C-alpha positions in Angstrom: -63.4 165.2 -114.9 -60.0 166.2 -116.2 -61.3 169.9 -116.6 -62.7 169.7 -112.9 -59.2 168.3 -111.9 -57.3 171.3 -113.4 -59.8 173.7 -111.8 -59.2 172.0 -108.3 -55.4 172.4 -108.7 -55.8 176.1 -109.6 -58.4 176.9 -106.8 -56.0 175.2 -104.3 -52.9 177.2 -105.6 -55.0 180.2 -105.3 -55.7 179.5 -101.7 -52.3 178.2 -100.9 -50.7 181.5 -102.1 -52.4 183.4 -99.3 -50.6 185.1 -96.2 -47.3 183.5 -95.1 -47.7 180.8 -92.3 -44.5 181.9 -90.7 -45.9 185.3 -89.9 -47.4 186.0 -86.4 -51.2 185.4 -86.5 -51.8 189.0 -85.6 -49.9 190.2 -88.5 -51.7 187.7 -90.8 -55.0 189.3 -90.4 -54.2 191.9 -93.1 -55.7 191.0 -96.3 -53.6 191.5 -99.4 -55.1 190.6 -102.6 -52.4 189.9 -105.4 -53.6 190.0 -108.9 -51.8 186.9 -110.0 -53.7 184.9 -107.4 -56.9 186.2 -108.3 -56.2 185.4 -111.9 -55.7 181.8 -110.9 -59.3 181.9 -109.2 -60.8 183.5 -112.4 -59.2 180.9 -114.8 -60.3 178.1 -112.4 -64.0 179.4 -112.4 -64.0 179.6 -116.2 -62.9 175.8 -116.1 -65.5 175.1 -113.8 -68.1 176.6 -116.0 -66.8 174.7 -119.0 -66.8 171.4 -116.9 -70.4 172.1 -115.9 -71.4 172.7 -119.6 -70.0 169.4 -120.6 -71.3 167.5 -117.6 -74.8 169.0 -118.4 -74.5 167.7 -121.9 -73.4 164.2 -120.7 -76.3 164.1 -118.2 -78.8 165.2 -120.9 -77.4 162.5 -123.4 -78.0 159.9 -120.7 -81.5 161.1 -120.2 -82.1 161.1 -123.9 -80.7 157.6 -124.2 -83.0 156.4 -121.5 -86.0 158.4 -122.6 -86.6 159.5 -119.1 -85.0 161.7 -116.4 -81.3 160.8 -115.7 -81.6 160.0 -111.9 -83.3 156.5 -111.5 -80.2 154.7 -110.1 -77.0 155.5 -108.2 -74.9 156.2 -111.4 -77.4 158.7 -112.7 -78.0 160.3 -109.4 -74.3 160.9 -108.9 -74.1 162.5 -112.3 -77.1 164.6 -111.7 -76.2 165.4 -108.1 -72.8 166.6 -108.7 -74.0 168.7 -111.7 -76.5 170.4 -109.3 -73.7 171.0 -106.7 -71.6 172.7 -109.3 -74.5 174.6 -110.6 -75.6 175.9 -107.1 -71.9 177.0 -106.5 -71.8 179.0 -109.8 -75.2 180.4 -109.0 -74.2 181.6 -105.5 -71.1 183.2 -106.9 -73.3 185.5 -108.8 -74.4 187.1 -105.7 -71.4 186.5 -103.3 -67.7 185.9 -104.1 -67.3 182.4 -103.0 -64.4 181.3 -105.1 -62.7 180.1 -102.0 -65.0 177.0 -102.0 -63.8 176.1 -105.4 -61.3 173.4 -104.0 -64.0 171.8 -101.9 -66.7 171.8 -104.7 -64.5 170.5 -107.5 -62.8 168.1 -105.1 -66.0 166.6 -103.9 -67.5 166.4 -107.6 -64.3 164.6 -108.6 -64.6 162.1 -105.8 -68.3 161.4 -106.4 -67.9 161.1 -110.2 -64.8 158.9 -109.8 -67.0 156.7 -107.7 -69.9 156.8 -110.1 -67.7 155.8 -113.0 -65.9 153.0 -111.2 -68.3 151.5 -108.9 -71.9 152.8 -109.6 -72.0 152.5 -113.5 -75.0 150.4 -114.8 -76.5 149.9 -118.2 -79.7 151.6 -119.0 -82.8 149.5 -117.8 -86.5 150.2 -117.7 -87.9 151.8 -114.8 -89.6 149.6 -112.0 -93.3 150.3 -111.9 -93.1 152.3 -108.6 -90.7 154.9 -110.4 -93.0 155.4 -113.4 -94.5 158.7 -112.0 -94.1 162.5 -112.4 -93.2 162.5 -108.8 -89.8 160.9 -109.8 -89.1 164.2 -111.6 -90.2 166.4 -108.7 -89.2 164.6 -105.5 -85.6 163.5 -106.7 -84.8 166.9 -108.4 -85.8 169.0 -105.4 -83.9 166.6 -103.1 -80.8 166.9 -105.2 -81.1 170.7 -105.3 -81.4 170.8 -101.4 -78.2 168.6 -101.4 -76.3 171.3 -103.5 -77.1 173.9 -100.8 -76.3 171.6 -97.9 -72.9 170.9 -99.6 -72.0 174.6 -99.7 -73.4 175.0 -96.2 -71.1 172.2 -95.1 -68.1 173.8 -96.7 -68.7 177.2 -95.3 -69.1 175.7 -91.8 -65.7 173.9 -92.1 -64.1 177.1 -93.3 -65.8 178.8 -90.3 -64.1 176.4 -87.9 -60.8 177.0 -89.4 -61.3 180.7 -89.4 -62.3 180.6 -85.7 -59.2 178.8 -85.0 -57.1 181.3 -86.8 -58.8 184.2 -85.3 -58.2 182.8 -81.8 -54.5 182.4 -82.6 -54.3 185.9 -83.9 -55.9 187.3 -80.7 -53.2 185.4 -78.7 -50.4 186.7 -81.0 -49.5 183.0 -81.9 -48.2 181.7 -85.0 -50.5 179.9 -87.3 -50.5 177.8 -90.4 -53.9 179.0 -91.6 -52.6 182.4 -93.0 -54.4 181.8 -96.3 -57.7 182.4 -94.5 -56.8 186.1 -94.2 -58.3 186.4 -97.6 -61.7 184.9 -96.7 -64.4 186.6 -94.7 -64.3 186.3 -90.8 -66.0 183.5 -89.0 -69.2 185.4 -88.4 -69.7 186.3 -92.0 -69.0 182.6 -93.0 -71.5 181.4 -90.4 -74.2 183.8 -91.8 -73.5 182.6 -95.3 -73.8 178.9 -94.1 -77.1 179.7 -92.3 -78.7 181.4 -95.3 -77.9 178.5 -97.7 -78.8 175.9 -95.3 -82.2 177.6 -94.8 -82.8 177.4 -98.4 -81.7 173.7 -98.4 -84.0 173.1 -95.4 -87.1 174.5 -97.1 -86.3 172.2 -100.3 -85.7 169.2 -98.1 -89.0 169.7 -96.4 -90.7 169.8 -99.6 -88.8 166.6 -100.6 -90.2 164.9 -97.5 -93.9 166.0 -98.1 -93.5 165.0 -101.8 -92.1 161.6 -100.8 -95.0 160.9 -98.5 -97.5 161.8 -101.3 -95.7 159.5 -103.8 -95.5 156.7 -101.3 -99.2 156.9 -100.8 -99.8 156.6 -104.6 -97.3 153.8 -105.1 -97.7 151.9 -102.0 -101.0 152.9 -100.5 -99.5 154.6 -97.4 -98.0 157.9 -96.6 -95.3 156.7 -94.3 -93.6 153.4 -93.5 -90.4 152.6 -91.6 -88.4 152.0 -94.8 -84.7 152.8 -94.2 -84.7 155.6 -96.8 -87.7 157.3 -95.3 -86.3 157.1 -91.9 -83.0 158.6 -93.0 -84.7 161.4 -95.0 -86.6 162.3 -91.8 -83.3 162.2 -89.7 -81.7 164.6 -91.9 -84.8 167.0 -91.7 -84.5 166.7 -87.9 -80.9 167.5 -87.8 -81.2 170.6 -89.9 -84.4 171.6 -88.2 -82.4 171.3 -84.8 -79.7 173.3 -86.4 -82.0 176.2 -87.4 -84.0 176.1 -84.1 -80.8 175.9 -82.0 -79.3 178.9 -83.8 -82.4 181.0 -83.8 -83.6 180.5 -80.3 -81.0 178.9 -78.4 -78.2 181.1 -79.3 -76.2 178.3 -80.7 -73.5 180.4 -82.6 -70.1 179.8 -83.6 -68.5 176.3 -83.5 -71.5 174.6 -82.1 -73.8 175.4 -85.0 -70.9 174.8 -87.4 -70.5 171.3 -86.1 -74.2 170.6 -86.3 -74.5 171.8 -90.0 -71.6 169.3 -90.8 -73.2 166.5 -89.0 -76.3 167.3 -91.2 -74.3 166.9 -94.4 -72.6 163.8 -93.1 -76.0 162.3 -92.7 -76.9 163.3 -96.3 -73.8 161.6 -97.8 -74.5 158.5 -95.5 -78.0 158.3 -97.0 -76.7 158.6 -100.5 -73.9 156.0 -100.3 -74.3 153.6 -97.3 -78.1 153.5 -97.2 -78.4 153.2 -100.9 -76.0 150.3 -101.2 -76.2 148.3 -98.0 -79.8 148.6 -96.9 -82.6 147.0 -98.6 -86.0 148.1 -98.8 -88.7 149.7 -101.0 -86.3 152.4 -102.1 -83.5 150.1 -103.3 -83.2 151.5 -106.8 -79.4 151.8 -106.7 -79.2 149.3 -109.8 -76.2 147.7 -108.2 
């Protein structure tokens, strides 16, 4: 967490040293990349990789200690989930330069790891009978991987909204405090990135829904019930299906698609936190 915190500060400084907020928005559209600022981003990425390696080691050791996969309760799922979010961020950066999302990724991971360490920690206990299945490995891992792509889609959609606001101010020759966004792709490109990543997440989430139904039939003798966790998994799938459909066939581009993508990730986080803790049902495996 300390390494992620340092990376967060460096990523934030890298963004903060963008174009001056006092310049007219029309002038702030020129992108000037200062080598010292990019050095901050490179150091932050290196620290993020180091943090990822150490977190991977910690997660593996939890699994070895439990003699099973390390995602059977809220604490372990938070460890594995944040690990995968960072992993997806690093993987995507191999194809596209998305270091500008570093502040969001490391900040979110710090928040979730802090909650896990202070509120979700539980001792290792044997698995309930329903979880003693190979579907625990498949179903939960794929769901966590989908969450990693949804998280980046959310961050890109948020950046898209801010970039749209800056571009509107630039067109009107107004001053803006969003000068740092001049170093980011334009709003259209940000939206395209978000759409591609959400598509991947949606395919994985669809598999999660199907795998969950198969596991439910093996564990409880039915493919579908109206358990809270099942309902919210379907709600999330519906939101993202609506996002993809509206953007592809209804022409929902720009801010409307961005807001819908953000609502989808808000539902994912609600499912992970509120549903797991406060709603009781067949999926009450938080360990709290």
